[in-house]
C-alpha positions in Angstrom: -6.9 32.7 31.4 -7.9 35.1 33.7 -4.0 35.3 35.2 -2.3 35.2 32.0 -4.4 38.7 30.5 -4.2 40.2 33.9 -0.4 39.8 33.6 -0.2 40.7 30.2 -2.2 43.9 30.4 -0.2 44.5 33.9 3.1 44.2 32.3 1.7 46.4 29.4 1.0 49.3 31.3 4.8 48.9 33.3 6.2 49.1 30.0 4.4 52.3 28.8 3.7 54.1 31.6 6.0 52.9 35.0 9.2 51.7 33.5 10.2 55.7 31.7 9.6 56.9 35.8 12.6 55.0 37.2 15.9 55.1 36.3 17.4 52.2 33.8 19.5 50.1 37.1 16.2 49.6 38.8 15.0 47.5 36.1 11.5 47.8 37.2 10.0 45.9 34.4 12.4 42.4 35.4 11.3 43.1 38.9 7.2 43.2 37.8 7.8 40.3 35.4 9.8 38.3 37.6 6.9 38.3 40.8 4.0 37.7 38.3 5.9 34.8 37.0 6.6 33.4 40.2 3.4 33.5 41.1 2.1 32.1 38.0 4.7 29.6 37.9 3.7 28.5 41.5 0.0 28.1 40.2 0.8 26.0 37.7 3.1 23.6 39.7 0.6 23.1 41.9 -2.0 22.6 40.0 0.3 20.3 37.8 0.6 18.3 41.1 -2.5 17.7 41.8 -4.9 15.2 40.7 -5.7 16.0 36.7 -7.7 14.9 34.1 -6.5 14.4 30.3 -8.0 17.5 29.2 -6.8 19.7 32.2 -3.3 17.8 31.3 -3.4 18.9 27.6 -4.4 22.4 29.2 -1.9 23.2 31.4 0.5 21.2 29.1 -0.9 24.1 26.3 0.0 26.8 28.6 3.3 25.6 29.9 4.9 25.2 26.0 2.5 27.4 23.8 -0.1 30.1 25.7 2.4 31.3 27.9 5.3 31.5 25.9 3.7 32.9 22.8 0.6 34.2 23.0 1.4 36.4 26.1 4.6 37.8 23.6 2.9 39.0 21.0 3.1 42.7 21.2 6.5 43.8 20.0 7.3 45.5 22.7 6.9 43.2 25.7 8.4 40.7 23.6 11.2 42.4 23.4 11.2 43.1 27.5 10.4 39.8 28.4 13.2 38.5 26.1 15.8 40.9 28.6 13.4 39.2 31.6 14.5 35.4 30.7 11.7 34.4 32.5 12.0 30.5 31.9 9.3 28.0 31.9 6.2 27.6 34.1 7.1 24.5 35.1 10.3 22.6 36.6 11.5 20.3 33.2 11.1 17.5 35.4 7.3 17.9 36.1 6.6 18.9 32.7 8.2 16.0 31.4 6.3 13.6 33.6 3.0 15.6 32.6 4.1 15.2 28.8 4.5 11.6 29.7 0.5 11.3 31.1 -0.6 13.0 28.1 1.2 10.6 25.8 0.3 7.8 27.4 -3.5 8.3 27.6 -3.7 9.8 24.1 -2.1 7.1 22.5 -4.6 4.5 24.7 -7.5 6.2 23.5 -6.7 6.5 19.9 -5.6 3.0 19.7 -9.1 2.3 21.5 -11.0 4.4 19.2 -9.4 2.4 16.2 -10.4 -0.8 17.3 -14.0 0.6 17.6 -14.5 1.3 14.7 -13.1 -1.9 13.1 -15.7 -3.7 15.2 -18.3 -1.7 13.6 -16.5 -2.2 10.0 -17.2 -6.2 10.6 -20.3 -5.6 11.5 -21.3 -4.0 8.5 -19.5 -6.5 6.7 -22.3 -8.9 8.2 -25.4 -6.7 7.5 -27.6 -8.1 4.4 -26.6 -4.6 2.0 -24.4 -3.7 -0.9 -21.4 -0.8 -0.4 -22.2 2.1 -1.5 -20.9 3.1 -4.7 -18.6 6.1 -5.4 -17.9 6.9 -9.0 -18.8 3.7 -10.0 -16.4 1.8 -7.4 -17.9 0.2 -4.1 -16.5 2.2 -1.2 -16.4 1.2 2.7 -14.3 4.3 3.7 -16.0 5.1 6.8 -13.1 3.1 8.3 -9.9 4.5 6.5 -11.6 8.2 6.9 -11.7 7.3 10.7 -8.6 6.1 11.2 -6.9 8.8 9.5 -8.6 11.4 10.8 -8.3 9.8 14.3 -4.1 10.1 14.0 -4.0 13.4 12.1 -6.0 14.8 14.6 -4.4 13.4 17.7 -0.9 14.3 16.0 -2.6 18.1 15.4 -3.4 18.6 19.0 -0.4 17.3 20.2 1.8 19.5 17.8 -0.1 22.9 19.3 1.9 21.6 22.7 5.0 21.9 21.3 7.1 20.4 18.3 8.6 17.6 20.6 5.4 16.2 21.6 3.9 16.3 18.4 7.1 14.3 17.2 6.8 11.7 20.1 2.9 11.2 19.7 3.1 11.0 15.7 5.9 8.2 16.6 3.7 6.3 18.5 0.5 6.7 16.1 3.0 5.3 12.9 3.6 2.1 15.7 0.0 2.0 16.2 -1.2 2.0 12.3 0.5 -1.4 11.5 -0.9 -3.0 14.8 -4.2 -1.9 13.5 -4.0 -3.1 10.0 -2.8 -6.4 10.7 -6.1 -6.6 12.8 -8.1 -5.0 9.9 -5.7 -7.9 7.5 -7.0 -10.9 9.9 -10.7 -9.5 10.3 -10.7 -9.8 6.8 -9.3 -13.0 6.2 -12.1 -14.2 8.5 -14.8 -12.5 7.0 -13.4 -14.3 3.2 -13.2 -17.9 4.3 -16.8 -17.9 6.9 -18.9 -15.5 4.7 -18.8 -17.2 1.0 -22.0 -17.7 1.1 -23.1 -14.1 2.1 -25.3 -12.5 -0.8 -22.7 -9.5 -1.1 -19.6 -11.4 -0.8 -17.4 -10.1 -3.9 -19.2 -6.4 -3.4 -17.7 -6.8 -0.2 -14.4 -7.8 -0.8 -14.0 -5.5 -3.4 -15.0 -2.5 -1.3 -12.3 -3.5 1.4 -9.5 -3.4 -1.4 -10.5 -0.1 -2.7 -10.0 0.7 0.9 -6.7 -0.1 1.2 -5.9 2.5 -1.4 -7.2 5.5 1.7 -4.5 3.9 3.4 -2.2 3.4 1.2 -2.3 6.9 -0.3 -2.2 8.7 3.2 1.7 6.5 3.9 3.5 7.3 0.6 2.6 10.9 1.7 3.6 11.3 5.3 5.9 8.6 6.1 9.3 8.9 5.3 11.5 5.9 3.3 13.5 5.8 6.4 10.8 4.6 9.0 10.3 0.9 9.1 6.6 1.1 9.9 6.0 2.3 6.6 7.6 -1.1 5.2 5.5 -2.6 7.4 2.4 -0.8 6.3 2.8 -1.2 2.6 3.6 -4.8 3.5 0.2 -5.5 5.3 -1.7 -3.6 2.8 -0.3 -5.8 -0.1 -1.5 -8.6 1.5 -5.1 -7.4 2.2 -5.2 -6.2 -1.7 -3.6 -10.0 -3.1 -5.3 -11.6 -0.7 -8.8 -10.2 -1.9 -7.6 -10.7 -5.4 -7.1 -14.4 -5.5 -10.4 -15.1 -4.4 -12.1 -12.8 -6.6 -10.2 -14.7 -9.2 -10.9 -17.9 -8.4 -14.1 -18.9 -10.1 -12.6 -17.4 -13.4 -9.3 -19.0 -13.0 -11.1 -22.5 -12.2 -13.4 -21.6 -15.2 -10.6 -21.7 -17.8 -8.7 -24.5 -16.7 -10.9 -27.2 -18.7 -10.9 -24.8 -21.7 -7.2 -24.5 -21.6 -7.1 -28.5 -21.9 -9.2 -28.3 -25.1 -5.7 -26.8 -26.9 -3.8 -30.3 -26.0 -7.0 -32.3 -26.5 -7.1 -30.8 -30.2 -4.1 -30.6 -31.1 -4.3 -26.9 -31.7 -7.1 -27.9 -34.3 -9.6 -25.3 -33.4 -7.2 -23.0 -31.0 -9.4 -20.1 -32.6 -12.4 -21.2 -31.4 -10.8 -22.1 -28.2 -9.2 -18.7 -27.3 -12.1 -17.2 -27.9 -14.1 -19.0 -25.3 -11.0 -18.1 -23.2 -11.9 -14.3 -24.0 -15.4 -14.8 -24.0 -15.3 -16.6 -20.4 -12.9 -14.0 -19.2 -14.4 -10.7 -20.2 -17.7 -11.6 -17.8 -15.4 -11.6 -15.1 -13.7 -8.2 -16.3 -16.6 -6.5 -16.1 -17.4 -7.4 -12.2 -14.4 -6.0 -11.3 -14.6 -3.0 -12.7 -16.3 -1.4 -9.3 -12.2 -1.6 -8.3 -10.5 1.8 -7.9 -8.4 2.1 -11.0 -4.9 1.0 -9.7 -6.4 -2.2 -8.7 -8.6 -2.4 -11.5 -5.2 -2.8 -13.5 -3.1 -4.6 -10.9 -6.3 -7.5 -11.5 -6.4 -7.1 -14.8 -2.3 -7.3 -15.2 -2.8 -10.7 -12.7 -5.4 -12.0 -15.0 -3.1 -11.3 -18.2 -0.2 -13.5 -17.0 -2.4 -15.6 -16.0 -3.7 -16.0 -19.2 -0.4 -16.5 -21.0 1.1 -18.4 -18.5 -1.5 -21.1 -18.8 -1.1 -20.7 -22.7 2.6 -22.1 -22.5 1.6 -24.8 -19.8 -0.4 -26.5 -22.4 3.1 -26.3 -24.7 4.8 -27.7 -22.5 2.7 -30.7 -21.6 4.9 -32.7 -24.3 0.9 -33.8 -25.9 1.7 -32.8 -29.3 5.0 -33.6 -31.3 5.3 -32.3 -35.3 7.4 -34.3 -37.5 7.5 -31.9 -40.7 8.5 -27.9 -41.3 4.6 -27.7 -42.0 2.9 -29.2 -39.8 5.4 -27.1 -37.0 5.0 -23.4 -39.3 0.9 -24.5 -39.1 0.9 -24.8 -35.3 3.4 -21.3 -35.4 1.1 -19.7 -37.2 -2.0 -21.0 -34.7 -0.3 -19.9 -31.7 0.9 -16.3 -33.0 -2.6 -15.4 -33.8 -4.0 -16.6 -30.1 -1.0 -14.1 -28.7 -2.3 -12.0 -31.0 -6.4 -12.3 -29.6 -4.7 -12.4 -26.1 -2.8 -9.2 -26.2 -5.5 -7.3 -27.8 -8.0 -8.7 -25.8 -6.0 -7.8 -22.4 -4.8 -4.1 -23.7 -8.1 -2.7 -24.5 -9.3 -4.3 -21.1 -6.3 -1.9 -19.3 -3.3 -4.4 -19.0 -0.1 -2.7 -19.3 2.1 -5.8 -18.8 3.6 -5.3 -22.1 6.2 -7.4 -20.9 4.1 -10.3 -21.4 3.3 -9.6 -25.0 6.8 -11.1 -26.8 6.6 -14.8 -24.8 4.2 -16.4 -27.1 5.2 -15.0 -30.1 9.1 -16.1 -29.1 7.9 -19.3 -28.9 6.1 -19.4 -31.9 9.2 -18.3 -34.4 11.4 -20.9 -32.1 8.5 -23.6 -33.6 8.7 -22.0 -36.9 12.2 -21.7 -37.9 14.4 -24.6 -39.3 17.9 -23.6 -39.3 19.6 -24.2 -35.9 21.4 -21.0 -35.6 18.4 -19.2 -36.3 16.6 -21.5 -33.1 19.8 -20.4 -31.0 19.3 -16.5 -32.1 15.5 -17.0 -31.0 16.5 -19.1 -27.8 18.9 -16.5 -26.5 16.5 -13.6 -27.3 13.8 -15.3 -25.5 16.4 -16.0 -22.4 17.2 -12.0 -22.4 13.8 -11.4 -22.3 12.7 -14.0 -19.9 15.7 -14.6 -17.6 14.1 -17.1 -15.3 13.3 -19.7 -18.1 15.3 -22.8 -17.5 16.3 -26.1 -19.3 13.6 -28.3 -18.3 11.0 -25.4 -19.7 12.5 -25.5 -22.8 13.4 -29.4 -23.4 9.5 -29.7 -22.5 8.9 -26.7 -25.3 11.4 -28.5 -28.0 9.2 -32.1 -27.9 6.8 -30.0 -30.3 9.8 -30.3 -33.0 9.9 -33.8 -33.4 13.0 -33.2 -36.3 15.7 -32.0 -34.2 18.5 -34.7 -34.0 19.5 -35.9 -30.1 22.4 -33.4 -31.1 20.6 -30.5 -32.4 18.5 -30.6 -29.3 21.5 -30.8 -26.6 23.3 -27.9 -28.7 20.1 -26.1 -28.0 19.7 -26.4 -24.6 23.2 -26.1 -23.7 23.0 -22.3 -25.8 20.3 -21.2 -23.2 22.4 -22.2 -19.8 25.4 -19.9 -21.5 22.6 -17.2 -22.7 21.3 -17.1 -19.3 24.1 -17.2 -17.0 24.9 -13.8 -16.4 21.3 -12.2 -17.3 19.8 -10.5 -14.2 16.6 -11.6 -12.8 13.6 -10.0 -14.7 9.7 -10.1 -14.5 8.8 -13.6 -13.3 6.6 -15.9 -16.0 8.7 -19.6 -16.2 9.4 -19.8 -12.4 5.9 -20.5 -11.7 5.7 -23.0 -14.2 5.9 -26.5 -13.1 7.0 -29.2 -15.7 6.2 -32.5 -15.6 
């Protein structure tokens, strides 16, 4: 710092007072500048070749790339004269590259160790008998994400202050480190889910960690380009953490719903309204707990519930437990299904589901049951297959078991029409593909 200040002040004296005392061909400023630079460069090289701590390497690189070429040339007059002198760098390129590599290696290891220590502290917090804090009504475990993001950002910022190239290289290394860290986080979270089911605050901790993913997701989306392969890896791992958490949170609800859904076929849909009310009441209790999820995750879990409720209803319709011979019987069942579908849609929508693609499945199936004209049935089947292109013959055949007044030839005709109508239809949102027909 002293040498830099001295050099700058002395060269200012040369520019203002000494230069004009000599003829231009003497190049007085250039001579002074080269001598000062030569001495400064020799001292820098001497320092560079001696044992240096990490902070000394950082400071020396800052001088070489940043302070010396930029801060010493802030004065307009001095900058113009130094440009003519063409002094070059304080260090030979090879020595500068060697220091840069030492700095980058050290910084990468330091940040990696910091992240691992932070994860260990987070795991210890999970084991404590404490409920996670809430922010705006949402459970949070944000210290991990905040620390990780700040560590990466601070490292990138420090490196960029040396030079753009050094900053870009450290960013590239840290972008590779983040997916590895998140995989460790995912493994630790999986272990907690398996081993800590009896933990007093098991669900709140699951929810806090799902919410935690939002900070990583938001940071990644805003700071990484689509071309960066690390971005896909990061988002994939976050998706695994989120969906793994959703699956555990939903296990109890889906287990409770299973025997309720069985009542539809056991009662041949006679008490369908009461059964649907029971389904809605049971689901509603769980949804209250899920409101501690951040909005994007709350919406995602509600849409998973919506899809499951519709799917389970379809599963009961495909069980071949009800066979109705008369149009009147079929019309009665169609009305019950339509009523159940309307109640289900109202419930899911009022709780935040935006999965509108699910809403037409049950009404379309109800309409197929209600219709008696073969041509009209075929049109409705074609419409169903266009909306849900993953429906297959086995699904439709099991469903049409309900319409016992269809002849074998009529049934074959309808099934054939389905095959034709789905042949060129692009695959949409899956609904039927996850339903096995026994």
